[in-house]
C-alpha positions, 0 to 999 in steps of 0.5 A, spaced: 586 555 114 588 561 118 588 568 114 596 569 116 597 562 113 594 564 107 598 571 107 604 567 108 602 562 102 601 567 098 608 571 099 611 564 098 608 563 092 609 570 089 617 569 091 617 562 088 614 565 081 618 571 081 625 567 082 623 562 076 622 568 071 628 572 068 628 580 068 625 582 061 631 585 057 628 592 058 630 592 065 637 589 065 640 593 060 644 600 060 644 600 068 648 606 071 650 606 079 645 611 082 647 610 090 652 607 094 654 607 101 661 605 101 662 605 108 657 602 113 655 607 119 657 606 126 653 601 129 651 597 123 654 590 121 654 585 115 651 579 117 649 574 111 647 574 104 640 574 103 635 568 100 634 570 093 626 568 094 626 573 100 620 578 098 622 586 098 617 591 098 620 597 095 619 605 094 622 609 089 622 617 090 621 621 084 626 626 083 624 634 082 629 640 081 633 642 087 631 649 085 624 648 084 619 654 084 615 652 091 622 653 095 623 660 092 616 661 093 617 659 100 623 664 101 618 669 099 613 668 104 618 667 109 622 674 108 619 680 112 622 684 106 617 681 101 611 683 099 609 676 099 611 675 107 605 671 110 601 670 104 601 662 106 598 657 101 592 652 103 594 644 102 590 645 095 594 651 093 601 648 095 599 642 091 598 646 085 605 649 085 609 643 087 613 640 081 610 636 076 612 628 077 607 625 072 612 624 066 617 621 071 612 617 074 609 614 068 616 612 065 618 609 072 612 605 072 613 603 065 620 600 066 617 596 073 611 593 069 615 591 063 620 587 068 618 580 070 618 578 077 615 585 079 608 586 082 603 591 085 607 597 081 603 603 083 604 611 084 602 615 090 604 622 089 611 622 088 612 615 090 612 609 086 612 602 090 612 595 088 614 588 090 619 584 088 624 579 090 632 579 092 634 575 086 630 579 081 632 586 085 639 583 083 638 583 076 633 589 076 637 594 080 644 590 080 643 590 088 646 585 092 641 585 098 643 582 104 642 582 112 645 587 116 644 589 123 644 595 127 648 594 134 645 587 135 638 588 133 634 584 128 637 584 121 634 588 116 635 587 108 639 593 105 644 593 100 650 598 099 649 600 092 644 599 086 643 602 079 637 604 075 636 605 067 641 610 065 635 614 061 631 614 068 636 616 072 634 624 072 627 621 074 629 617 080 631 621 087 632 614 091 630 607 092 627 606 099 629 602 103 635 600 100 642 604 102 639 607 108 642 605 114 638 609 119 638 607 126 631 610 128 626 605 130 626 599 134 627 597 141 635 597 141 635 604 138 630 606 144 634 603 149 640 607 147 636 613 146 633 611 153 640 611 156 642 617 153 636 620 156 637 617 163 644 620 163 641 627 162 636 626 168 638 627 175 634 625 182 633 631 187 635 630 194 629 634 196 623 638 193 625 642 187 627 649 188 625 653 183 630 659 185 635 654 183 632 649 178 629 650 172 621 651 173 616 655 168 616 661 173 624 661 173 623 661 165 618 667 165 623 671 169 629 669 165 626 671 158 621 676 160 615 672 158 609 677 160 603 674 156 598 668 157 593 667 152 586 668 155 582 663 151 583 658 145 579 663 140 585 666 136 587 659 132 594 659 134 596 651 135 602 647 137 604 640 136 610 636 139 613 630 135 614 624 139 618 618 136 622 612 139 616 609 143 616 616 147 609 616 150 605 622 154 601 621 160 595 626 162 596 624 170 603 627 170 602 633 166 596 635 170 600 634 176 606 638 174 601 644 171 598 644 178 604 644 182 609 648 178 605 651 172 603 658 171 596 662 172 592 656 174 592 654 167 589 647 166 592 645 159 590 638 155 592 635 149 590 631 143 594 625 140 595 624 133 597 617 131 602 616 125 605 610 122 603 605 127 605 610 133 601 609 140 599 613 145 597 608 151 597 614 156 599 609 162 604 610 167 608 604 166 609 606 159 610 614 160 617 617 157 621 622 160 622 626 153 615 626 152 613 629 158 619 634 158 616 636 151 609 637 153 610 640 160 614 645 158 610 647 152 603 647 155 606 650 161 606 657 157 601 656 151 595 654 156 588 653 153 591 653 146 590 647 142 596 642 143 597 635 139 602 630 141 604 626 134 606 619 136 610 617 130 612 609 129 618 607 127 617 600 123 610 598 124 607 592 121 604 593 114 599 591 109 601 592 102 595 594 098 592 591 094 591 584 097 592 585 104 599 582 103 603 582 110 610 585 109 615 582 114 617 587 120 624 587 117 622 590 111 617 595 113 619 601 109 617 607 113 621 611 117 619 616 122 621 623 118 618 622 112 611 619 114 611 625 120 612 630 115 607 627 110 602 627 115 603 634 117 603 636 109 596 632 108 592 636 114 588 642 112 590 646 118 596 643 120 599 646 127 602 653 126 608 651 131 612 644 131 617 642 136 622 636 135 626 634 140 630 629 136 636 629 132 641 624 128 648 625 126 647 628 119 652 623 116 648 617 118 642 620 114 643 618 106 644 625 102 638 624 098 633 622 104 636 628 108 634 632 102 627 630 101 626 631 108 628 638 108 624 639 102 618 637 106 620 642 111 620 647 106 613 645 104 611 646 111 614 653 111 609 655 105 603 652 109 606 658 115 608 652 120 614 654 124 618 648 125 623 648 132 628 643 132 633 641 138 641 642 135 643 636 139 647 634 145 654 632 143 657 639 142 662 638 136 660 631 136 653 632 134 648 627 138 654 624 142 653 617 140 659 616 135 666 618 134 669 625 131 670 621 124 667 622 117 665 616 112 672 615 110 675 615 117 677 622 117 677 626 123 672 631 123 666 635 127 659 632 126 653 636 125 646 634 126 640 633 122 635 636 121 638 642 125 642 643 119 636 643 114 635 650 112 628 650 113 628 649 121 629 653 126 635 650 131 635 651 138 641 650 142 642 650 150 646 655 155 648 653 162 646 656 169 651 661 169 649 664 162 655 661 158 654 655 153 652 648 155 658 644 153 654 639 151 650 643 146 651 641 139 652 646 133 657 647 127 656 647 119 652 642 115 656 638 110 650 637 106 646 644 105 649 650 103 649 656 107 643 660 106 643 668 104 639 670 111 645 668 115 651 669 111 653 675 114 653 674 121 656 667 120 662 669 115 664 674 121 664 668 126 668 664 121 673 670 120 674 671 128 675 664 128 682 666 125 683 659 122 681 655 128 678 648 127 678 649 119 680 642 117 674 639 121 668 643 118 665 645 112 665 653 112 660 654 106 655 649 110 648 651 113 650 654 120 647 652 127 644 653 132 639 659 130 638 661 138 639 658 145 635 658 151 637 655 158 638 647 158 639 645 165 636 642 171 629 642 168 624 640 173 620 634 170 614 629 173 615 622 169 611 616 172 609 620 178 616 622 180 619 629 180 627 629 177 631 634 173 633 633 166 638 637 161 638 638 154 637 642 147 630 638 148 629 642 154 630 648 151 626 647 144 619 646 147 620 653 151 622 656 145 616 653 141 611 655 146 614 662 145 613 662 138 606 660 139 604 665 144 607 670 139 602 667 133 596 668 138 598 675 139 599 676 131 592 672 130 588 676 135 591 683 131 589 680 125 596 679 122 598 672 119 602 667 123 610 667 123 611 661 119 618 659 117 622 664 122 629 664 120 629 670 115 626 674 121 630 672 126 637 674 123 634 680 120 636 687 123 629 688 126 630 683 131 638 684 132 636 687 139 632 682 142 637 677 144 642 676 150 649 675 146 653 669 149 660 671 148 664 667 153 665 660 154 666 654 149 662 648 147 665 640 148 670 638 143 673 632 140 678 627 142 681 620 142 687 617 145 692 621 140 688 627 139 684 633 142 680 639 138 676 644 143 669 645 141 666 651 138 667 658 141 662 663 144 664 670 141 660 676 140 654 676 135 652 669 132 656 663 134 656 656 133 654 654 140 649 659 142 647 662 135 644 669 135 643 668 143 638 668 148 631 671 146 627 676 150 620 675 149 617 682 151 622 685 146 620 679 140 613 681 142 614 689 141 618 687 134 613 682 131 606 684 134 
């Protein structure tokens, strides 16, 4: 018998055995609802009930205090006024200051192991994984798993609510995958993303004109980028995040650097594959986003080590022990958690990480978003600067849905992970110098506003004088933090040259600037910049920005309603942040 047949038979036997057993009394009493998704996010549709014998591979994220010591320490090492500034932790030191989840893990493991119909219970760090069936989950978790589809994709098993034992509720953060109706991953999501990218891509009528179009040389002049690393000896490093089957190609990169690059740089990159990610490096599978990010980061960082981290969405999985094959629809890995866990597991993580992807914050389950944001905070403790695109939908966030909240209320839509206080969010300006109308910004509905931006954001809200008040959370983390030009980026993809626009264009340029500053600091015997935001908002840097004080971002509308977007005003604003940074002024301030 073939191995695949054996595995299939084993799964079938398990499901039949589990469905014939009753859940033990301990597992079935004193349940309280833990999470609920009352309204499906846009694009998701209930398809059909699930078969009771279908196998579920589930993971429980163990809870820890939101005000945990490791985040207070992350704030301290990132605050230029602190005596701990720049005193980052090694991987082992980080583990030593993380919350102790051993008792929570033991309690959750004991509960699961005492339940009939649950197998392969194991704890790995802050996660407890197990296998069960749809029928057992109904009794164990009061969860009605069913088939749901996102925009016609292959159905996946999810539930809109689940419960846990009352005495374990404080030990459990969330169950995964359960109420997480996430759209990242899968071919249809990639096709949707490709259409968005295509709308940002424009053919050129003739050869690029770097006096008009955006080329590295134009960015050098515009942002006063006066430094280029002589070699790779400093230890400054940069990584580019790759999701949604976006693959780079070295031939395109070398052509771009030779044709449009600076100082005859011959840059290259290594590839890290995470969670089933791929890197075929063939012209037929090259992605425009991957090339845009790499070309505009490496054009400036040159010899500094660069890594393209290709993270898969829902790859096939083998459950251990036993090499049990998990159905593709049940693969529980989602890019952000796997991506961040990978980075945190490195002894020497890249010092700058550029992320050109975003989701509407309201489509990300709160517990999941908080866990991901906590992991971004841990990267701050390691001395890593995370730079993220604010989104390309104006007040509409990513621009893929309508300005409607979970309860069908009219509202502006913030984007995640830009709303996480532990990342630096980058918006985009237009060629004329004002804000790009599609550049996203606003206020988080989930994360409170941090102290380091409170003064400037409060001033902005006062100047709005009540505008947009019903449509945003004034106490939320405000974004973006900075902006750079985001239009007409000359890009080589698949042997052809065209122009692209988006905050995913401005983001790798700012990330490259940070890598250059790190290079200078390390050569001067100083630590890398790490988490940037307390520094960016400090008085020490108040004169390094070109303030964007005119213009307006895109708003929201339907057949009966229109609300203009965020206004660009003097000082920080919700469309361009603090403004456009001048590299030479940054260098003078931080090196």
